[in-house]
N, C-alpha and C positions, 0 to 999 in steps of 0.2 A: 418669639425667642425669649428666653429668660434674661434677666439683667446680667451685666458683665461681671458682677461680683462673684467671687469664687463660692462654690457650694459650701465651703467651710467657714465663710465669714459669719461672725456672730450677729451682724446686722440683718441677715436673712431671716424673715419671720414666717412661720407656717401659716397657712390659711385657716379659716375657721374649721373646727373639727366636724361639725354637723354634716355639711354636704359631702365632705371627703369620706367620712365614716359610712355614709349611705352608699357611696360608690364602691367602697371596699366590701361592704356586705353583699351588694349585687354581684361583684366580681367573684366572691367566694361561693355564692350560691350557684353561679354559672359553672365554676370549676367543679363543684360537686355533681352537677347534672352531667357535664361532659365525661367526668371520670366514671360515673355510673354506666353510661352508654358504652364507654371504652371497655369496661370489665365484661360486657356482654359479647365482645368480639373474640374470635378464636385466638389463642396465644400459642406460640411455638409451631405454627403451621407452615407447611412448605408452599402453600398457595400464594402466588404473588399478589393476588387481589386482597387477600386477608392481611398480608404484611403491609400493603399500601394503605389500607384503611387504618390499621393500628398505628402506623407511622404518622398519619395525619392527626389522629387523636393525640399522640404524644406531642406533636408540634403545637397543637391548639392549647394543650395543658401547659406547655412550657411558656407560651406567650401570655397566658392568663396568670401564671406565676410572676412573670416580669411585671405585668400590669399591677398585680397586688402589691409587689414590693415598691414600685414607683409611687403608688398612691399612699402607701405607708410613709415613705420618705417625705412626700408632699405634706402629709398631716403632721408629722413629728418634727420636721425641719432637719437640717444637716447635722450630723454628729460632729463633735470637736475632733481636731487632728490628734491622733493617739500619740502618746509619748514614745520616744524611741526606745525600743526594747528588743533589739535584735532583728534578724531578717523577718520579712513578712511571710505569712503562711504560703506554702508552695502552691496550694490550690485555692484560687479565689472562690468565695461563696461558702467556705466551710465555717468561717468565724462570724459572718454577718450576712443577713439576707440582702443587704444593700451594697455589697462589695463589688457588684458588677457595673456600677456607675461611679465615675470619678470626674473631677474637674481640675482645671489648671488655668493660670493667667500668666502672661508674659508681658512685662513692662518694657517697652522698647526704649524709653527715655533713660531708665536706670539700669537696664539689662538684668533686672531681677525677675525671678520666676517663683510662683507659689503653686504647690500641688495639694490636693486633698488627700486625706489618708486612704480613701478608696482607690485613688489612682496609683498610690504606692503599691497597694495590694494587687491591683490588676497587673502591674508591671513586674511584680515579684521583687521589688527593690527595698532596701533597708530605709525606713523612715528617717534614720539619722543622716542619710546621705543628702546632699543638697539637690534640689530639683534641677533637671537638665534645662539648658537654654534651648531656644528654637534652633540654634545652629547644631546643638548636640543631640536633639531629639531623633534625627534620622539614624543615629547609630544603633537605636533599638529596633529599627524597622527592617523587615525582610528585604533583601536586596532587590527583589523584583518589584516591590511596592514603594520603594523610596522615591522614584520619579512622580508617583501619584501624590504622595504627601508633599513633596516640594512644590508641585503645581498648585495644590490647594492652599498652602501657606502663602505662596507668592501672590496668588490671586486675592487673598484676603488682605495682605499688607499693602500691596500696590494698587489694586483696583477696588478695594473695600468690598469684595464679594464674600458672602457667607461661606463657611466651610460645611460641607456635608458629604462624607465619603468614608470608605472602609479601607483598612490595610491590616497587615499582619505584624505583630510585635514578637520579638524574640526575648524570652525571659532568661535570667541568669541560670535557672535550673535546666535549661534546654527546651523548655516547653514553648509552644507557639500559640498565641492567642489572637483572635480576630476582633478588632475593635471598630466601632462606628464613631466617628468624630464629627461633632457639630460645634461651630463656633462663629464668632463675629469680631470684626475690628471695633475698637473703641477710639473715637476721634477726639483730638485735642481741640483747644480753643481756636487754633489756626486752621482747623480742618484736616490736618494730617493725622495719620494713625499713631496713637500714643501707646496703645497696648492691644493685646488680643487675648480673648478668653475662649475656652473650649470645654465641652462636656464629652467625655469618652466613655462609651458603653461597651462592655465585653459581650460580644454576640457570638462567641465561639459555640456555645451549646445550641443556640438558635440555628446557626448555620449547619451544625451537625444533624439536627433534626430535619432541616430542609433537604440536606443531602440524602438522608434516609428516605424521605418521601420521594425525591427524584429517582433514587435507585429502584425503589419498589415500583414506581410508575413506569420506569423504563423496562423493568422485568415483565410487568404486566403487558406492556406494548409489544415486547418481543414474543411473549407467549401468544398474543393475539395474531401477530404476523405468522408465527409458526402454524397456528391453527388454520389461518387463511390459506397458507401454502399447502397444507395437507388437504384442505377442502378442495382447493383448485386441482391438485394432483388426482385425488380420488374421482372427482367429477370428470376430469379429462380421460382417465383410464376407463371409466364407465362408458363415456361417449365412444371411445375407440372400440370398446367391446360390442357396442350395439349397432353402430353405423356399419354399412356394408364393408366387407373386408377387401373387396376388389380395388385395385389401383389401375390407373390408366383407363382404358375403354372397356365397356361391357356390351355384349350383343344380346338383345331380347327379341325373340327367343334365340337360343344359342345356335339353332339350326334353321335353315330355310333361306330363300332368296330375299324375302321381305322382312327386314328386321329393323330395330332401333339401335343405333350406335350411341351409347350413353357414356358420359363422363361427368363427374361431380367433385366438389371440393367444399370443405369447411374452412372458412377464413376466420382466424381468431382476431380478437380486438388488439389494437396496439397497446392499450392500457394494461393488458395482462389481467383483466378482471376474471373472477371465477367463471368457469365454463357455464354457459346458459343452456336453455333447452331447445336449441335450434337443430333441425335434422334434415337429412335427405335420405331417400330410400329408392331402390330399384329392385324388382323381384320378378322372376319368371313364374307364371301361374300354371297350374296343371293343364289347362285347356290351350296352352300356347300363347296366351295373352301376356302382356307385360304390365306390371304395376309400377307407377312412378308417383312419388310424393315428396313434398317438402312441408315443413311446418315449424311451429315454435310454441313452446310452453313457457309461460311467464315465470320469472325467477332465475336464480342462479344456484350453483352448488350441487351437492350430492343429491339432495331431495328432488330438485328439479330434474337432474339427469335420470334419476330413478323413475320419475313420472314420464319422462320422454321415452324411456325403455318400455314402460308399460303400454304407452300409446302405439309405438311402433309394433310391438308384439301383437297387440289387439288388431291393428290394421292388417298385418300380414295374415293373421288367422282368419279374419272375416273375408279378406280378398281370396284366400285359397279356397274358401268354401263357396265362392261365387257371388258374394255380396257386391252389389253395384256401388259406385262412388257415393251417390246421394244417401242411400240408406246406411252406408258405412259411416259417413260423417255423423248421421243422427245417433248411431250407436256409440261413437266416440264421445259425443256430447253428453249422452246419458252416463257413460263410464266416468267422465271427469266429474259430473255432478254428484255421483254416488261415492266418489273417493273419500277416504277418511280425512284428507286435507285437500279440499276443493281448490282447483287452480283454473286459470283461464288459458286458452290456447287458440291458435289459428292453424289452418292447414289447407293444402291442396291434395286432391286424390285423383289420379288419372289412370284409366284402363285403356290400353292400346291393343287393338286386334290387327295383327299384321296381314291376315288374309284379305281384309277389306280396307286396310289403312284407316280404320275408324277410331276416333278418340272420344271416349265418354269420360266426363270429368265433373267435379263439384268442388266448391270451395267454402270455407268457413272463416269469414273475416280476414282473408288473406289476399295479397296481390295476385291478380290473374296471371296465367302463363302468357308468355309472348311467343307469337308465331312469326318466323322470318321466312319469306318466300319472294323470289325474284328480286333480290336486292333491297327489300324494304321490310320493316317489322311493325307489328301492332299487337296490342293486348287482345286476347280472346274475351268474349263476353259470355257470361253465364249468370243465372240467379245467385245472388250472394247470400249465404246463410249467416246467421249470427256467429259470434266467436264461440268456440267450444267451451263448455262449462257455464254458459250464460243462462240458457233456457232449455232444460232437458227435453221439453216436449216439442221443440221447434223442428219443422221439416226442412230438408235441404234439397233444393232443386238441382237438376243435372242439365248439362249441355253436351251436344255431340258435334264433332267437327270431322270432316273428311280430309285427310292429309294427302299430300302428293310426294312423289320421290324427290329428294333433295330438300324438303322442308326441315326447318330447324325449330325445336321447342326450347325455350329457356324458362326454367322455374327458379325462383329465388325467394329468400326471406327478406324482411325489412333489414336495413343496414348494409345491403350490398353496395348501394350508391350513397356514399357519405353525404349527409346533410340534405338528402333529397327523399321525398316520399310522393306517392300518388302519381299524377300526370307528369310531374317533373322527372321522376325516376324513370318512367316509361320512355320519355323522350331521350334521356341519356342512354338508355339501353338500346333503343331502336336505332340510334346513330351508329351502332356497331354493325349494322346490316352489310355495308360494303366489305368489311373485313370477313364476316362470316361467309359471304358469297365466294371469297377466294380460298376459303379453308376447306380441305377435303374430308376432315374427320371431326367428330365431336370433341376429341382431345385438343385439336388445334383451335377450335372455337372457344373452348374453356380457357385456354392460355391467352386468347385475345381478351377475354373478360378480365382475367387476372392482371394483365398488363395495364388495363384501363382503370380497374377498381381494386387492385390488390394491395394498395398502399395503406397508410395509417387510417384507422377507423376507430370510432369511439365504441362500437359494439361489434360482436361477432356476426357472421352471416354464413348462409349456405347457398350454393348455386348448383344447379343441375342442367346439363345441356344434352339434348337427345336429337340426333339427326336421322331422318327417314332414309334408309338405303333403297336403291332401285331394285 
C-alpha cells in the first residue's frame, strides 16, 4: 500500500524516470498491438460472437489506457491542488488524463479532512467547497451502497482493517459514478487510529466495458442455446420420421397363426441431450419372414440422425432383397466406411421365419438379444463381429436358434440399464423373467421393462420386445 500522505502532498517524490519510462513504452507498444488486432475485427455486425470479441478488445484497451495514465502519474508525481475557479468539469477525464484517481485523508483527532483536486473532479464538486468529513461522505453515496461504505469505514477505524471495495457516488449534475476505494488506518503513538487515508479510482468506464463484454457473452450463450435446441428438435423430428410409425403392438407377419407379437420404445435421456443415433426397427418381408433390428450410431444431432436413417434404409432394402443377417452386417460396415463422414456403429439384425419358428441373427459390437423361456432368461450366443465402420473387409458370422411358442425376445441398446453394461446388465434384465411369464402380450412385457428401467438415465436407449405366439 502507498504511504498515508495525500497524493497532493509536496513531500511525495516521483520514482526514477528511467524504469518507469521503460514500462510506459512497453505499455504503449502493447496498446498499439492490441488496437491493430482490434481494427481487424468486424465492426457494426449483428453477430454476437463478433460483438463479444470487439467488447473484449475495448476492455483490454481501456485497462491499458488506465495503466499508461497511472505509470505517468507515478513518473511525474502528483499535481498541485488547483486554485478554486468555479465548479469542476461535468465529465471527469476531459481536462486531465489523471482525473480518474483521487485521494483523501481524514484526521480523527482534529476532525479535519483534505482532498486532492482529482477527487473534487471525480465527485463533480467545487474545489472551493470544504472537503466532507467521514460522517458527511455517505451523503454522496447511492442509497443501496451506503451500508457497504459504512461497513468498510467502521472496519478500518475500529478493527484497523484495510479498505478495498466499490460503491456508487451521486454527482451534483445527476450523474452516477462507480468508484473503487482503497485505504488504511494511520495509528497514533498509543496504537489507536489517528487518521485514515484513501485512494479513490473512478472505474465507471471500466465497469461499462465489462458489462458490454458480459452482455455480448450472454447473447452468444443464448444463441448457442437456441442452436442446440434447434439441433435437438430437428434430430428428434428426423428420428420420429425414420423409426416405425406403429404404436402399441405389431404382428409379424400380419396374417397366419404363427407370428411375432412386437412392441418397442425409444427412451430419451433425462438430461435432455440432443437425440443420438439409437434405433429399433421391425419389418415384414416379402417371403413372410420378419426383420427385427436395434442399433446405435455414435454421435448426436442432425448429422447422426441422418446417418441412422441411411443405415435403416439400407438395412431394409437389403433385407427385402433376401440378404441374410451376416452378409447384411458386412454391407452396412462397408457403407459406413465409405461414407463422406465416417462413423462407428453397432447393431443386431434378426430374421424370423414363422413357419419353422427359426431365428437367424448376427451382431456387430452390440449386446446379444435375450431369450426368456419357462420363467428364466439368458443371452443368446453368436459370433461377434467388429463394430460397424471399423474394418470394411471383416466378415460377420451368423447364429440360428429354434424358438418355441411363448418364447420372448428382448433386444436393447446400451443405456437401457442405467450404470450397467455387459454381464451386470444381462443379470438385471434376466431378473424380469417372472414378470414376463405372467404377461400375455409383448406390450405388457415392454411396460414391465419401462417400470423397471424407465426412470432417469444419462443416455437415451431403445428396447424391442417380441413374443412368439402359438
